C-alpha atoms as an extended CHARMM CRD file, in Angstrom:
* protein
*
       250  EXT
         1         1  UNK       CA            107.2850000000       78.0190000000      113.4310000000  PROA      1               0.0000000000
         2         2  UNK       CA            104.5120000000       80.6420000000      113.8360000000  PROA      2               0.0000000000
         3         3  UNK       CA            100.7060000000       79.7100000000      113.0330000000  PROA      3               0.0000000000
         4         4  UNK       CA            101.3370000000       75.8270000000      113.2490000000  PROA      4               0.0000000000
         5         5  UNK       CA             98.2510000000       73.8940000000      114.2000000000  PROA      5               0.0000000000
         6         6  UNK       CA             99.4460000000       73.6190000000      117.8160000000  PROA      6               0.0000000000
         7         7  UNK       CA            100.1270000000       77.1860000000      117.9750000000  PROA      7               0.0000000000
         8         8  UNK       CA             96.6500000000       78.1660000000      116.7960000000  PROA      8               0.0000000000
         9         9  UNK       CA             95.0250000000       75.7160000000      119.1090000000  PROA      9               0.0000000000
        10        10  UNK       CA             96.8310000000       77.3690000000      122.0640000000  PROA      10              0.0000000000
        11        11  UNK       CA             96.5300000000       80.9800000000      120.9720000000  PROA      11              0.0000000000
        12        12  UNK       CA             93.3080000000       81.4760000000      118.9720000000  PROA      12              0.0000000000
        13        13  UNK       CA             90.8020000000       83.5170000000      120.9630000000  PROA      13              0.0000000000
        14        14  UNK       CA             87.4020000000       84.5070000000      119.7680000000  PROA      14              0.0000000000
        15        15  UNK       CA             88.3840000000       84.5410000000      116.1840000000  PROA      15              0.0000000000
        16        16  UNK       CA             91.6360000000       86.5180000000      116.8130000000  PROA      16              0.0000000000
        17        17  UNK       CA             95.2710000000       85.4690000000      117.0340000000  PROA      17              0.0000000000
        18        18  UNK       CA             98.2670000000       87.6970000000      117.7330000000  PROA      18              0.0000000000
        19        19  UNK       CA            101.8020000000       86.5440000000      116.9190000000  PROA      19              0.0000000000
        20        20  UNK       CA            104.8890000000       88.3750000000      117.9470000000  PROA      20              0.0000000000
        21        21  UNK       CA            107.4680000000       88.1650000000      115.2010000000  PROA      21              0.0000000000
        22        22  UNK       CA            111.1980000000       88.9190000000      115.9000000000  PROA      22              0.0000000000
        23        23  UNK       CA            112.4610000000       89.9150000000      112.5080000000  PROA      23              0.0000000000
        24        24  UNK       CA            111.5210000000       91.0970000000      108.9420000000  PROA      24              0.0000000000
        25        25  UNK       CA            112.9450000000       87.5040000000      107.6280000000  PROA      25              0.0000000000
        26        26  UNK       CA            110.3410000000       85.8860000000      109.9660000000  PROA      26              0.0000000000
        27        27  UNK       CA            107.5460000000       87.9890000000      108.5570000000  PROA      27              0.0000000000
        28        28  UNK       CA            108.4890000000       87.6150000000      105.0570000000  PROA      28              0.0000000000
        29        29  UNK       CA            108.8250000000       83.7890000000      105.2550000000  PROA      29              0.0000000000
        30        30  UNK       CA            105.4500000000       83.6250000000      106.8340000000  PROA      30              0.0000000000
        31        31  UNK       CA            103.6360000000       85.4800000000      104.1600000000  PROA      31              0.0000000000
        32        32  UNK       CA            105.3000000000       83.9200000000      101.3270000000  PROA      32              0.0000000000
        33        33  UNK       CA            105.3550000000       80.3080000000      103.0460000000  PROA      33              0.0000000000
        34        34  UNK       CA            102.4470000000       79.3540000000      105.4930000000  PROA      34              0.0000000000
        35        35  UNK       CA            100.1020000000       82.1710000000      104.0450000000  PROA      35              0.0000000000
        36        36  UNK       CA            101.0820000000       82.1190000000      100.4820000000  PROA      36              0.0000000000
        37        37  UNK       CA             97.9320000000       80.6140000000       99.2890000000  PROA      37              0.0000000000
        38        38  UNK       CA             95.6190000000       82.4770000000      101.6500000000  PROA      38              0.0000000000
        39        39  UNK       CA             94.1270000000       85.0930000000       99.1200000000  PROA      39              0.0000000000
        40        40  UNK       CA             91.1160000000       85.4520000000      101.7410000000  PROA      40              0.0000000000
        41        41  UNK       CA             93.0920000000       88.1400000000      103.6230000000  PROA      41              0.0000000000
        42        42  UNK       CA             93.2600000000       91.8510000000      103.0590000000  PROA      42              0.0000000000
        43        43  UNK       CA             96.0260000000       93.6130000000      105.2090000000  PROA      43              0.0000000000
        44        44  UNK       CA             96.5990000000       96.6810000000      107.0610000000  PROA      44              0.0000000000
        45        45  UNK       CA             99.7950000000       98.0810000000      108.8210000000  PROA      45              0.0000000000
        46        46  UNK       CA             99.5890000000      100.6540000000      111.8950000000  PROA      46              0.0000000000
        47        47  UNK       CA            102.3550000000      102.2520000000      113.6150000000  PROA      47              0.0000000000
        48        48  UNK       CA            101.2520000000      101.3350000000      117.0530000000  PROA      48              0.0000000000
        49        49  UNK       CA            100.0620000000       97.8870000000      118.1540000000  PROA      49              0.0000000000
        50        50  UNK       CA             97.7710000000       99.5490000000      120.7150000000  PROA      50              0.0000000000
        51        51  UNK       CA             95.6070000000      101.5330000000      117.9420000000  PROA      51              0.0000000000
        52        52  UNK       CA             92.3930000000      100.1410000000      117.3140000000  PROA      52              0.0000000000
        53        53  UNK       CA             91.2520000000       99.0830000000      113.9640000000  PROA      53              0.0000000000
        54        54  UNK       CA             88.8830000000      102.2080000000      113.4790000000  PROA      54              0.0000000000
        55        55  UNK       CA             88.2620000000      104.9250000000      110.9020000000  PROA      55              0.0000000000
        56        56  UNK       CA             89.1650000000      108.5960000000      111.3960000000  PROA      56              0.0000000000
        57        57  UNK       CA             85.2900000000      109.1260000000      111.8010000000  PROA      57              0.0000000000
        58        58  UNK       CA             85.0880000000      107.0260000000      114.9800000000  PROA      58              0.0000000000
        59        59  UNK       CA             88.1320000000      108.5410000000      116.4790000000  PROA      59              0.0000000000
        60        60  UNK       CA             86.6360000000      112.1090000000      115.7480000000  PROA      60              0.0000000000
        61        61  UNK       CA             83.2320000000      111.0300000000      117.3920000000  PROA      61              0.0000000000
        62        62  UNK       CA             85.0840000000      110.2980000000      120.6470000000  PROA      62              0.0000000000
        63        63  UNK       CA             86.0170000000      113.9380000000      120.6240000000  PROA      63              0.0000000000
        64        64  UNK       CA             82.9940000000      115.5270000000      119.3500000000  PROA      64              0.0000000000
        65        65  UNK       CA             79.7250000000      113.6410000000      120.1310000000  PROA      65              0.0000000000
        66        66  UNK       CA             77.5920000000      115.8720000000      118.0900000000  PROA      66              0.0000000000
        67        67  UNK       CA             79.6050000000      115.4130000000      114.9540000000  PROA      67              0.0000000000
        68        68  UNK       CA             77.1790000000      115.5950000000      111.7360000000  PROA      68              0.0000000000
        69        69  UNK       CA             78.3510000000      113.0710000000      109.3800000000  PROA      69              0.0000000000
        70        70  UNK       CA             75.6210000000      113.6700000000      106.7100000000  PROA      70              0.0000000000
        71        71  UNK       CA             76.4570000000      117.5140000000      106.7180000000  PROA      71              0.0000000000
        72        72  UNK       CA             80.0700000000      116.5690000000      106.4890000000  PROA      72              0.0000000000
        73        73  UNK       CA             79.6280000000      114.2820000000      103.4370000000  PROA      73              0.0000000000
        74        74  UNK       CA             77.1190000000      116.7530000000      101.8290000000  PROA      74              0.0000000000
        75        75  UNK       CA             79.8350000000      119.4030000000      101.9860000000  PROA      75              0.0000000000
        76        76  UNK       CA             82.1960000000      117.1080000000      100.3100000000  PROA      76              0.0000000000
        77        77  UNK       CA             79.9110000000      116.2500000000       97.5190000000  PROA      77              0.0000000000
        78        78  UNK       CA             79.2310000000      120.1130000000       96.8470000000  PROA      78              0.0000000000
        79        79  UNK       CA             83.0320000000      120.7790000000       97.0140000000  PROA      79              0.0000000000
        80        80  UNK       CA             83.7560000000      118.1190000000       94.4970000000  PROA      80              0.0000000000
        81        81  UNK       CA             82.0100000000      120.0700000000       91.7410000000  PROA      81              0.0000000000
        82        82  UNK       CA             83.0940000000      118.6810000000       88.2530000000  PROA      82              0.0000000000
        83        83  UNK       CA             86.5420000000      117.3490000000       89.4200000000  PROA      83              0.0000000000
        84        84  UNK       CA             87.7340000000      114.9180000000       86.8540000000  PROA      84              0.0000000000
        85        85  UNK       CA             89.0570000000      112.1120000000       88.9370000000  PROA      85              0.0000000000
        86        86  UNK       CA             85.3680000000      111.1810000000       90.1370000000  PROA      86              0.0000000000
        87        87  UNK       CA             83.0820000000      109.3440000000       88.0900000000  PROA      87              0.0000000000
        88        88  UNK       CA             79.9760000000      110.6390000000       89.1910000000  PROA      88              0.0000000000
        89        89  UNK       CA             77.6820000000      108.2480000000       87.3010000000  PROA      89              0.0000000000
        90        90  UNK       CA             79.3530000000      105.4650000000       89.2850000000  PROA      90              0.0000000000
        91        91  UNK       CA             79.4350000000      107.3740000000       92.5980000000  PROA      91              0.0000000000
        92        92  UNK       CA             75.7980000000      106.6990000000       93.5480000000  PROA      92              0.0000000000
        93        93  UNK       CA             75.6160000000      105.4750000000       97.2710000000  PROA      93              0.0000000000
        94        94  UNK       CA             76.9190000000      107.2410000000      100.3750000000  PROA      94              0.0000000000
        95        95  UNK       CA             79.6020000000      104.4090000000      100.7830000000  PROA      95              0.0000000000
        96        96  UNK       CA             81.0060000000      105.3210000000       97.2600000000  PROA      96              0.0000000000
        97        97  UNK       CA             81.2090000000      109.0000000000       98.2630000000  PROA      97              0.0000000000
        98        98  UNK       CA             82.9290000000      107.9920000000      101.4320000000  PROA      98              0.0000000000
        99        99  UNK       CA             85.3030000000      106.1990000000       99.4720000000  PROA      99              0.0000000000
       100       100  UNK       CA             86.1030000000      109.2120000000       97.3030000000  PROA      100             0.0000000000
       101       101  UNK       CA             86.3490000000      111.3350000000      100.2820000000  PROA      101             0.0000000000
       102       102  UNK       CA             88.7720000000      109.2540000000      101.9730000000  PROA      102             0.0000000000
       103       103  UNK       CA             90.9020000000      109.2460000000       98.8480000000  PROA      103             0.0000000000
       104       104  UNK       CA             90.8140000000      113.1660000000       99.1030000000  PROA      104             0.0000000000
       105       105  UNK       CA             91.6770000000      113.4340000000      102.7420000000  PROA      105             0.0000000000
       106       106  UNK       CA             87.9480000000      113.6620000000      104.1350000000  PROA      106             0.0000000000
       107       107  UNK       CA             87.3120000000      112.0750000000      107.5340000000  PROA      107             0.0000000000
       108       108  UNK       CA             85.1730000000      108.9660000000      106.8690000000  PROA      108             0.0000000000
       109       109  UNK       CA             83.8450000000      105.8140000000      108.4800000000  PROA      109             0.0000000000
       110       110  UNK       CA             85.8950000000      103.7640000000      106.0590000000  PROA      110             0.0000000000
       111       111  UNK       CA             89.1110000000      101.8920000000      106.9430000000  PROA      111             0.0000000000
       112       112  UNK       CA             91.7210000000      101.5630000000      104.2480000000  PROA      112             0.0000000000
       113       113  UNK       CA             93.3600000000       98.1210000000      103.5680000000  PROA      113             0.0000000000
       114       114  UNK       CA             95.4340000000       96.5280000000      100.9820000000  PROA      114             0.0000000000
       115       115  UNK       CA             95.4870000000       93.2130000000       99.2060000000  PROA      115             0.0000000000
       116       116  UNK       CA             99.4560000000       92.9870000000       99.7110000000  PROA      116             0.0000000000
       117       117  UNK       CA            100.9370000000       92.0350000000      103.1750000000  PROA      117             0.0000000000
       118       118  UNK       CA            104.1390000000       93.8560000000      101.9630000000  PROA      118             0.0000000000
       119       119  UNK       CA            102.5680000000       97.1570000000      101.2680000000  PROA      119             0.0000000000
       120       120  UNK       CA            100.8780000000       96.9230000000      104.7810000000  PROA      120             0.0000000000
       121       121  UNK       CA            104.3760000000       96.5080000000      106.2330000000  PROA      121             0.0000000000
       122       122  UNK       CA            105.3810000000       99.7540000000      104.4110000000  PROA      122             0.0000000000
       123       123  UNK       CA            102.5840000000      101.7180000000      105.9250000000  PROA      123             0.0000000000
       124       124  UNK       CA            103.2690000000      100.2270000000      109.3490000000  PROA      124             0.0000000000
       125       125  UNK       CA            106.9450000000      101.5340000000      109.2660000000  PROA      125             0.0000000000
       126       126  UNK       CA            107.2150000000      104.1520000000      106.7650000000  PROA      126             0.0000000000
       127       127  UNK       CA            106.9830000000      106.8610000000      109.4630000000  PROA      127             0.0000000000
       128       128  UNK       CA            109.9330000000      107.3680000000      111.9740000000  PROA      128             0.0000000000
       129       129  UNK       CA            109.5450000000      107.5060000000      115.6550000000  PROA      129             0.0000000000
       130       130  UNK       CA            110.4370000000      105.4670000000      118.7110000000  PROA      130             0.0000000000
       131       131  UNK       CA            107.3440000000      105.8050000000      120.7200000000  PROA      131             0.0000000000
       132       132  UNK       CA            106.3930000000      102.0290000000      120.3820000000  PROA      132             0.0000000000
       133       133  UNK       CA            108.7870000000       99.0480000000      120.7580000000  PROA      133             0.0000000000
       134       134  UNK       CA            106.6750000000       97.1270000000      118.0630000000  PROA      134             0.0000000000
       135       135  UNK       CA            104.4280000000       97.7830000000      115.0560000000  PROA      135             0.0000000000
       136       136  UNK       CA            101.6100000000       95.8610000000      113.6910000000  PROA      136             0.0000000000
       137       137  UNK       CA            100.3190000000       94.3080000000      110.5600000000  PROA      137             0.0000000000
       138       138  UNK       CA             96.7800000000       93.0430000000      110.5040000000  PROA      138             0.0000000000
       139       139  UNK       CA             95.2850000000       90.3990000000      108.1930000000  PROA      139             0.0000000000
       140       140  UNK       CA             91.4570000000       90.2680000000      107.9610000000  PROA      140             0.0000000000
       141       141  UNK       CA             89.7440000000       87.2200000000      106.6100000000  PROA      141             0.0000000000
       142       142  UNK       CA             87.3390000000       88.8280000000      103.8690000000  PROA      142             0.0000000000
       143       143  UNK       CA             85.6140000000       85.7120000000      102.8220000000  PROA      143             0.0000000000
       144       144  UNK       CA             84.7400000000       84.6860000000      106.6790000000  PROA      144             0.0000000000
       145       145  UNK       CA             83.3480000000       88.0220000000      107.2470000000  PROA      145             0.0000000000
       146       146  UNK       CA             81.0670000000       87.7440000000      104.3090000000  PROA      146             0.0000000000
       147       147  UNK       CA             79.7760000000       84.5950000000      105.7480000000  PROA      147             0.0000000000
       148       148  UNK       CA             79.0680000000       86.2110000000      109.1810000000  PROA      148             0.0000000000
       149       149  UNK       CA             77.3330000000       89.1780000000      107.3220000000  PROA      149             0.0000000000
       150       150  UNK       CA             75.0320000000       86.6460000000      105.6230000000  PROA      150             0.0000000000
       151       151  UNK       CA             74.4840000000       84.8100000000      108.9780000000  PROA      151             0.0000000000
       152       152  UNK       CA             73.8750000000       88.1210000000      110.7830000000  PROA      152             0.0000000000
       153       153  UNK       CA             71.1830000000       89.2030000000      108.2230000000  PROA      153             0.0000000000
       154       154  UNK       CA             69.4260000000       85.8560000000      108.3880000000  PROA      154             0.0000000000
       155       155  UNK       CA             69.3000000000       86.2600000000      112.4500000000  PROA      155             0.0000000000
       156       156  UNK       CA             68.3970000000       89.8660000000      112.6190000000  PROA      156             0.0000000000
       157       157  UNK       CA             65.5650000000       90.5500000000      110.1000000000  PROA      157             0.0000000000
       158       158  UNK       CA             64.7190000000       94.1990000000      109.8460000000  PROA      158             0.0000000000
       159       159  UNK       CA             67.9010000000       95.5960000000      111.1480000000  PROA      159             0.0000000000
       160       160  UNK       CA             69.8840000000       97.8790000000      109.1710000000  PROA      160             0.0000000000
       161       161  UNK       CA             72.8590000000       96.3550000000      107.4400000000  PROA      161             0.0000000000
       162       162  UNK       CA             75.0860000000       99.4090000000      108.5560000000  PROA      162             0.0000000000
       163       163  UNK       CA             74.2450000000       98.3640000000      112.2210000000  PROA      163             0.0000000000
       164       164  UNK       CA             75.3900000000       94.7110000000      111.6710000000  PROA      164             0.0000000000
       165       165  UNK       CA             77.8310000000       94.4040000000      108.8240000000  PROA      165             0.0000000000
       166       166  UNK       CA             81.5310000000       94.8600000000      107.9310000000  PROA      166             0.0000000000
       167       167  UNK       CA             81.1790000000       96.0190000000      104.4430000000  PROA      167             0.0000000000
       168       168  UNK       CA             83.6520000000       96.0100000000      101.5110000000  PROA      168             0.0000000000
       169       169  UNK       CA             83.5810000000       98.9460000000       99.3220000000  PROA      169             0.0000000000
       170       170  UNK       CA             85.5460000000       99.0520000000       96.1640000000  PROA      170             0.0000000000
       171       171  UNK       CA             87.1250000000      102.2640000000       94.7630000000  PROA      171             0.0000000000
       172       172  UNK       CA             85.1270000000      103.9600000000       92.1150000000  PROA      172             0.0000000000
       173       173  UNK       CA             87.7430000000      106.0670000000       90.3700000000  PROA      173             0.0000000000
       174       174  UNK       CA             88.4510000000      106.2010000000       86.7050000000  PROA      174             0.0000000000
       175       175  UNK       CA             92.0820000000      106.8310000000       86.9410000000  PROA      175             0.0000000000
       176       176  UNK       CA             93.6830000000      106.5170000000       90.4040000000  PROA      176             0.0000000000
       177       177  UNK       CA             97.1930000000      105.1960000000       90.1720000000  PROA      177             0.0000000000
       178       178  UNK       CA             97.7250000000      105.6000000000       93.7480000000  PROA      178             0.0000000000
       179       179  UNK       CA             94.9260000000      103.2170000000       94.8140000000  PROA      179             0.0000000000
       180       180  UNK       CA             95.8870000000      100.8180000000       92.1150000000  PROA      180             0.0000000000
       181       181  UNK       CA             99.6700000000      100.7950000000       93.1850000000  PROA      181             0.0000000000
       182       182  UNK       CA             98.5850000000      100.3640000000       96.7400000000  PROA      182             0.0000000000
       183       183  UNK       CA             96.1290000000       97.5670000000       96.1120000000  PROA      183             0.0000000000
       184       184  UNK       CA             93.6190000000       99.6140000000       98.0770000000  PROA      184             0.0000000000
       185       185  UNK       CA             90.2150000000       98.3140000000       99.3530000000  PROA      185             0.0000000000
       186       186  UNK       CA             88.0200000000       99.7530000000      102.1530000000  PROA      186             0.0000000000
       187       187  UNK       CA             85.8360000000       98.4000000000      104.9080000000  PROA      187             0.0000000000
       188       188  UNK       CA             82.9250000000       99.8810000000      106.6880000000  PROA      188             0.0000000000
       189       189  UNK       CA             82.0370000000       98.5320000000      110.2490000000  PROA      189             0.0000000000
       190       190  UNK       CA             78.9740000000       99.6330000000      112.4050000000  PROA      190             0.0000000000
       191       191  UNK       CA             79.5300000000      103.1010000000      113.9570000000  PROA      191             0.0000000000
       192       192  UNK       CA             81.8160000000      102.9610000000      117.1250000000  PROA      192             0.0000000000
       193       193  UNK       CA             82.6610000000       99.3340000000      116.4780000000  PROA      193             0.0000000000
       194       194  UNK       CA             86.3740000000       98.5110000000      115.7450000000  PROA      194             0.0000000000
       195       195  UNK       CA             87.0950000000       95.5780000000      113.6050000000  PROA      195             0.0000000000
       196       196  UNK       CA             88.5940000000       93.4050000000      116.4100000000  PROA      196             0.0000000000
       197       197  UNK       CA             85.5800000000       93.9800000000      118.6230000000  PROA      197             0.0000000000
       198       198  UNK       CA             83.1000000000       93.0650000000      115.5750000000  PROA      198             0.0000000000
       199       199  UNK       CA             85.1650000000       89.8410000000      115.1590000000  PROA      199             0.0000000000
       200       200  UNK       CA             84.8310000000       88.9810000000      118.7820000000  PROA      200             0.0000000000
       201       201  UNK       CA             81.1180000000       89.6780000000      119.2160000000  PROA      201             0.0000000000
       202       202  UNK       CA             80.5010000000       87.6600000000      115.9340000000  PROA      202             0.0000000000
       203       203  UNK       CA             83.0700000000       84.7220000000      115.7310000000  PROA      203             0.0000000000
       204       204  UNK       CA             80.6230000000       82.0640000000      117.0490000000  PROA      204             0.0000000000
       205       205  UNK       CA             78.5900000000       82.4970000000      113.9650000000  PROA      205             0.0000000000
       206       206  UNK       CA             81.1350000000       80.4580000000      111.9980000000  PROA      206             0.0000000000
       207       207  UNK       CA             83.5830000000       77.7800000000      113.1350000000  PROA      207             0.0000000000
       208       208  UNK       CA             85.2540000000       78.5730000000      116.3830000000  PROA      208             0.0000000000
       209       209  UNK       CA             88.6010000000       77.3820000000      114.7970000000  PROA      209             0.0000000000
       210       210  UNK       CA             88.6060000000       80.0230000000      112.1250000000  PROA      210             0.0000000000
       211       211  UNK       CA             91.1890000000       82.7520000000      112.1590000000  PROA      211             0.0000000000
       212       212  UNK       CA             89.2690000000       85.8710000000      111.1730000000  PROA      212             0.0000000000
       213       213  UNK       CA             91.7030000000       88.6540000000      112.4680000000  PROA      213             0.0000000000
       214       214  UNK       CA             95.4020000000       87.9570000000      112.4530000000  PROA      214             0.0000000000
       215       215  UNK       CA             97.6290000000       90.4600000000      114.3240000000  PROA      215             0.0000000000
       216       216  UNK       CA            101.4560000000       90.3580000000      113.5260000000  PROA      216             0.0000000000
       217       217  UNK       CA            103.8960000000       92.5550000000      115.4490000000  PROA      217             0.0000000000
       218       218  UNK       CA            107.3860000000       93.3620000000      114.4380000000  PROA      218             0.0000000000
       219       219  UNK       CA            110.0120000000       95.2400000000      116.4940000000  PROA      219             0.0000000000
       220       220  UNK       CA            110.4690000000       98.9420000000      115.8110000000  PROA      220             0.0000000000
       221       221  UNK       CA            114.2380000000       98.1810000000      115.7870000000  PROA      221             0.0000000000
       222       222  UNK       CA            113.5560000000       96.4450000000      112.4010000000  PROA      222             0.0000000000
       223       223  UNK       CA            112.2780000000       99.4090000000      110.7570000000  PROA      223             0.0000000000
       224       224  UNK       CA            115.6210000000      100.1780000000      108.5210000000  PROA      224             0.0000000000
       225       225  UNK       CA            115.8930000000       96.6540000000      107.4650000000  PROA      225             0.0000000000
       226       226  UNK       CA            112.2050000000       96.4640000000      106.4420000000  PROA      226             0.0000000000
       227       227  UNK       CA            112.2050000000       99.6080000000      104.5530000000  PROA      227             0.0000000000
       228       228  UNK       CA            115.4210000000       98.6280000000      102.4520000000  PROA      228             0.0000000000
       229       229  UNK       CA            113.8350000000       95.0270000000      101.9040000000  PROA      229             0.0000000000
       230       230  UNK       CA            110.5730000000       96.7480000000      100.7380000000  PROA      230             0.0000000000
       231       231  UNK       CA            112.4820000000       99.2090000000       98.4260000000  PROA      231             0.0000000000
       232       232  UNK       CA            113.9960000000       96.0870000000       96.9180000000  PROA      232             0.0000000000
       233       233  UNK       CA            110.5240000000       94.8210000000       96.0810000000  PROA      233             0.0000000000
       234       234  UNK       CA            109.8370000000       98.3400000000       94.5110000000  PROA      234             0.0000000000
       235       235  UNK       CA            107.6210000000       99.3210000000       97.4910000000  PROA      235             0.0000000000
       236       236  UNK       CA            108.3970000000      102.8810000000       98.4650000000  PROA      236             0.0000000000
       237       237  UNK       CA            107.1160000000      106.3960000000       98.4170000000  PROA      237             0.0000000000
       238       238  UNK       CA            107.6330000000      106.8950000000       94.8280000000  PROA      238             0.0000000000
       239       239  UNK       CA            105.7580000000      103.8790000000       93.7410000000  PROA      239             0.0000000000
       240       240  UNK       CA            102.8630000000      104.1240000000       96.2510000000  PROA      240             0.0000000000
       241       241  UNK       CA            102.2920000000      107.8270000000       95.7600000000  PROA      241             0.0000000000
       242       242  UNK       CA            103.1130000000      108.2430000000       92.1400000000  PROA      242             0.0000000000
       243       243  UNK       CA            101.2570000000      111.6670000000       92.0830000000  PROA      243             0.0000000000
       244       244  UNK       CA            103.4490000000      113.2970000000       94.7580000000  PROA      244             0.0000000000
       245       245  UNK       CA            106.9150000000      114.8210000000       93.7760000000  PROA      245             0.0000000000
       246       246  UNK       CA            109.6350000000      112.9990000000       95.2090000000  PROA      246             0.0000000000
       247       247  UNK       CA            110.8770000000      116.1270000000       97.4180000000  PROA      247             0.0000000000
       248       248  UNK       CA            107.5310000000      116.2760000000       99.0710000000  PROA      248             0.0000000000
       249       249  UNK       CA            107.5120000000      114.8220000000      102.5940000000  PROA      249             0.0000000000
       250       250  UNK       CA            104.7430000000      112.4640000000      103.2100000000  PROA      250             0.0000000000
């Protein structure tokens, strides 16, 4: 059985643990069994297990070192004008605007997650392709990260939170059926620091026995089975993207 006490003792390293699963059944049994009562986690699916947990903005910085984020955000603010889906009274901080921008396809420093492991599985497997033998689904311990943030603030007085914390940003849209259906939440980590690196650099702030980041991999060969099973759970393109016509390819 995956994630037993013995398995954790052997495989947990710097707050991160990886478990290679062999089938959809094993994943489903894990998240509805061993992890059923762990509401602490938020989830993210990625098509490749080699990809870092980093936002589009950090990937852009690797290509263009002089990328001006503030000008980028200012252009988005001007461009939104009076668009109805934005509640501008609630969109006060730059993080709120970044969240709005991510929803509208903007390159942002935010990473999108979901509260549902099954929705994360959908995003890991929805696109075709056989470039990788496996795909990955991550679980990030939200409450533990908040404890780390608190300790980092105490130990680093005067240092900007943006340079220390992994922040959680709540969506600020008045009427966003897509985000609601996807159970979407956002994280923002220090610039140029992916989530796994942040965990490994700061895990010792809390108990070394804590699982802060869980990485599950599943074989790409399971894709058809997974999408069929998720469809039975009413997790599909139509429910996750209700504003997009069914004949539009995502």
